[in-house]
C-alpha positions in Angstrom: -27.2 9.8 -30.1 -30.8 8.6 -29.6 -31.2 8.6 -33.4 -27.8 7.7 -33.8 -26.7 10.8 -36.1 -23.3 12.5 -36.9 -23.0 15.6 -36.0 -23.7 16.8 -39.7 -27.1 14.6 -39.5 -28.2 16.2 -36.8 -27.8 19.8 -37.9 -29.9 19.3 -41.1 -32.2 17.0 -38.9 -32.7 20.4 -36.3 -33.0 22.7 -39.9 -35.7 20.0 -41.4 -37.4 19.0 -38.0 -40.6 21.3 -36.5 -40.9 19.3 -33.6 -36.8 19.2 -33.1 -36.8 23.1 -32.6 -39.9 23.2 -30.2 -37.4 20.6 -28.6 -34.6 23.1 -28.6 -36.6 25.9 -27.8 -35.3 27.7 -31.0 -38.2 29.7 -33.2 -38.7 29.1 -36.9 -37.0 32.2 -37.6 -33.8 31.5 -35.5 -30.1 30.1 -37.1 -29.7 26.4 -36.1 -25.6 26.1 -34.5 -23.9 24.0 -36.9 -22.7 20.6 -36.9 -19.1 22.3 -35.5 -20.3 23.9 -32.7 -22.0 20.5 -31.0 -18.5 18.8 -31.7 -16.7 21.9 -29.5 -19.5 21.5 -27.2 -19.1 17.8 -26.7 -15.4 18.3 -26.4 -15.5 21.1 -24.0 -17.9 18.0 -21.7 -14.8 15.8 -22.1 -12.3 18.3 -21.0 -14.2 19.0 -17.9 -15.3 15.4 -17.4 -18.9 16.6 -17.0 -20.5 13.7 -18.4 -20.2 11.2 -15.3 -21.9 14.3 -13.3 -24.5 14.2 -16.3 -25.4 10.9 -15.7 -25.8 11.0 -11.9 -27.8 13.7 -12.3 -30.4 12.8 -14.5 -30.7 9.6 -12.2 -31.5 11.3 -9.3 -34.6 12.9 -11.4 -35.4 9.8 -11.9 -35.5 8.5 -8.4 -37.6 11.3 -7.8 -40.1 10.2 -10.4 -40.1 6.5 -9.0 -38.2 5.0 -12.3 -35.2 4.2 -10.1 -34.2 1.5 -7.7 -32.5 3.6 -4.6 -31.3 0.3 -2.5 -31.3 -3.5 -4.1 -28.8 -5.0 -5.5 -26.0 -3.7 -7.6 -25.6 -5.8 -10.9 -22.2 -5.4 -12.8 -20.9 -6.5 -16.4 -18.7 -5.8 -19.4 -19.5 -5.2 -23.0 -16.8 -5.0 -25.9 -17.1 -1.5 -28.0 -15.4 -1.9 -31.4 -13.6 0.4 -33.1 -13.5 1.5 -36.5 -9.7 2.8 -36.3 -8.1 -0.5 -36.3 -4.3 -1.0 -37.4 -3.6 -2.5 -40.6 -1.1 -5.8 -40.8 0.0 -8.0 -38.8 0.9 -7.7 -35.3 4.1 -8.5 -33.3 2.4 -9.2 -30.1 0.3 -11.9 -28.0 -3.5 -10.4 -28.1 -5.4 -10.6 -25.1 -7.7 -13.1 -24.1 -11.5 -12.4 -22.8 -11.1 -13.7 -19.0 -7.2 -14.5 -19.5 -6.1 -10.7 -19.7 -3.5 -11.3 -16.5 -2.0 -14.2 -18.4 0.2 -12.6 -20.5 3.9 -11.9 -19.3 5.4 -8.2 -19.0 7.7 -9.1 -21.7 4.3 -9.1 -24.4 2.5 -6.2 -22.2 5.9 -4.1 -23.1 6.2 -5.4 -26.8 2.3 -4.1 -27.4 3.3 -0.9 -25.7 6.1 -0.3 -28.6 4.3 -1.6 -31.1 1.3 1.2 -30.6 4.0 3.8 -30.1 4.9 2.8 -34.0 1.6 3.2 -34.8 1.1 5.8 -34.4 3.7 6.9 -36.3 3.4 5.0 -39.4 -0.3 4.4 -39.5 -2.1 8.3 -39.3 -6.2 7.4 -38.9 -5.6 4.8 -35.9 -7.0 4.8 -32.6 -3.9 4.3 -30.5 -6.2 4.0 -27.2 -7.9 1.1 -28.5 -6.7 -2.4 -28.2 -6.9 -6.4 -29.4 -8.7 -8.8 -27.8 -9.6 -11.8 -28.8 -12.9 -13.3 -27.9 -14.5 -16.7 -28.5 -11.8 -17.2 -30.9 -12.4 -13.6 -32.6 -10.1 -10.7 -33.0 -11.8 -7.8 -31.6 -10.1 -3.8 -31.7 -11.6 -1.4 -29.3 -12.6 -0.9 -25.8 -14.5 -2.8 -23.2 -17.3 -0.9 -21.6 -18.5 -2.0 -17.9 -21.3 -0.8 -16.1 -23.4 -1.2 -13.2 -27.1 -1.7 -13.3 -30.1 -1.5 -10.4 -32.4 -4.5 -10.3 -34.6 -2.8 -13.3 -31.3 -2.3 -15.7 -31.4 1.1 -15.0 -27.7 2.3 -15.2 -26.3 3.8 -12.4 -22.1 4.1 -13.3 -20.2 4.1 -16.6 -16.3 2.7 -17.0 -14.2 2.6 -19.6 -10.8 0.9 -20.5 -8.9 -0.6 -23.3 -10.4 -4.0 -24.7 -7.2 -5.6 -23.5 -8.3 -4.6 -19.2 -9.1 -7.3 -17.3 -13.0 -7.3 -16.1 -11.9 -7.5 -12.3 -9.8 -4.3 -12.2 -12.9 -2.2 -13.1 -15.3 -2.7 -10.2 -13.0 -0.8 -7.8 -13.6 2.3 -10.3 -17.3 1.0 -11.0 -17.7 1.5 -7.2 -16.0 5.4 -7.4 -19.3 6.0 -9.4 -21.8 4.8 -7.2 -23.6 6.6 -4.7 -23.8 4.8 -1.5 -27.0 3.8 -1.0 -26.3 1.3 -4.2 -23.6 -0.2 -2.5 -24.8 -2.2 -0.4 -24.9 -5.6 -2.5 -22.6 -6.1 -5.8 -23.2 -9.4 -8.4 -21.4 -10.1 -11.1 -19.6 -12.9 -13.3 -16.8 -14.6 -12.9 -14.7 -11.9 -14.8 -14.9 -9.9 -11.3 -13.6 -12.8 -9.6 -10.2 -11.9 -8.2 -8.7 -11.5 -4.5 -8.5 -7.8 -4.9 -12.0 -7.5 -5.2 -13.2 -10.1 -2.3 -11.0 -7.4 -0.4 -12.4 -4.8 -1.9 -15.9 -5.7 -0.8 -15.2 -7.4 2.3 -13.4 -3.4 3.2 -16.1 -1.7 2.0 -18.6 -3.3 4.2 -20.4 -4.5 0.7 -22.2 -8.1 0.5 -20.1 -10.1 -1.9 -22.5 -11.8 -4.9 -19.7 -12.7 -7.2 -19.7 -15.8 -9.2 -16.7 -18.3 -8.3 -14.5 -19.9 -10.9 -12.7 -22.6 -11.0 -9.2 -22.8 -11.4 -6.5 -26.2 -12.6 -6.6 -28.6 -10.6 -9.1 -27.6 -8.2 -13.1 -27.7 -9.3 -16.4 -25.8 -8.0 -18.0 -27.7 -4.5 -21.4 -28.4 -5.0 -21.8 -25.2 -3.0 -19.9 -23.0 -5.1 -21.9 -23.8 -8.2 -25.6 -24.1 -6.7 -24.5 -20.3 -5.6 -23.6 -19.4 -9.1 -26.8 -20.8 -10.4 -29.0 -18.5 -8.3 -26.5 -15.4 -9.3 -27.4 -16.3 -13.2 -30.6 -15.7 -12.8 -30.1 -11.9 -12.5 -27.9 -11.6 -15.1 -30.0 -11.4 -17.7 -31.0 -7.9 -16.7 -27.9 -6.6 -17.1 -27.4 -8.3 -20.6 -30.9 -6.6 -21.5 -29.4 -3.2 -20.9 -26.6 -4.3 -23.2 -28.5 -6.0 -26.0 -31.3 -2.6 -25.3 -28.2 0.4 -26.1 -27.4 -1.9 -28.8 -30.3 -2.7 -30.9 -31.9 1.1 -30.0 -28.4 3.6 -30.2 -25.9 1.7 -32.4 -24.1 0.6 -29.2 -21.4 -1.3 -29.7 -19.5 0.5 -32.2 -17.3 3.5 -31.7 -18.4 7.2 -32.8 -15.4 8.7 -32.0 -11.6 8.1 -31.3 -10.0 8.1 -27.9 -10.5 6.9 -24.7 -11.9 9.5 -23.5 -14.3 10.5 -26.3 -15.3 7.2 -26.7 -16.4 7.2 -22.7 -18.6 10.1 -23.5 -20.1 8.0 -25.9 -20.7 5.5 -23.6 -22.3 7.7 -21.0 -24.8 9.2 -23.6 -25.8 5.8 -24.2 -26.5 5.3 -20.9 -28.4 8.5 -20.7 -30.6 7.7 -23.4 -31.2 4.3 -22.5 -32.0 5.6 -18.9 -35.1 7.7 -20.2 -36.7 5.7 -22.9 -36.5 2.9 -20.1 -38.0 5.5 -17.7 -41.3 6.1 -19.6 -42.2 2.3 -18.9 -41.3 2.2 -15.0 -42.9 5.1 -14.6 
């Protein structure tokens, strides 16, 4: 993941690189595990749902070295990961629009599910776990990655869903992955401002720092606008994290098919990011 290599490229890299052999504790005369070994091992970790536990364990080590904030603000945000395995042809349902996913009717949702069952039968190779999303008038097919970071941008938790899922519905999942020390204060943009999240944070005695959003015939008050401006100053931290993952590890593009495997990719990229960022922090 660090060098954005496929399994085959990784096998060839270890064969040719002495430093890679040293890192893997392999002698010069030892045989190199082939690419299928890497694939099978990754699939086994996916099956056992071990990636989230790996992230937590590595974060505890980083805390020990002073590279992670144990207590403080937690900032949440989401980004789209595009899948190259999109169905071909015209869609026969209304595509979800970012920030307005809940506006679709049950009829549209049912039609979408029916269409994907047909796509699965007629178009082999399509990633049927992914979904279409319209963002800034641009169509995207893939997944949504939500992350929770500390004030240094180090990733505490990762959640993956299909692209058409509302950001706000993923906050409860992110909270379930967070250690209790990181649940004191939650900051987020308007996409997380739904009544269920307000109630969730209140019940958990968590400080609610989610930006307010205006509704039809109800604009924001002067106080709410001032509050949003203060919270917006913290958003660059999580946006910088997404940008660094994209620049360093080719994030934003799915390497695998299926929700579970794409989630594994997201967590691996989070681990790689935390390790690389930890060097400068330590």
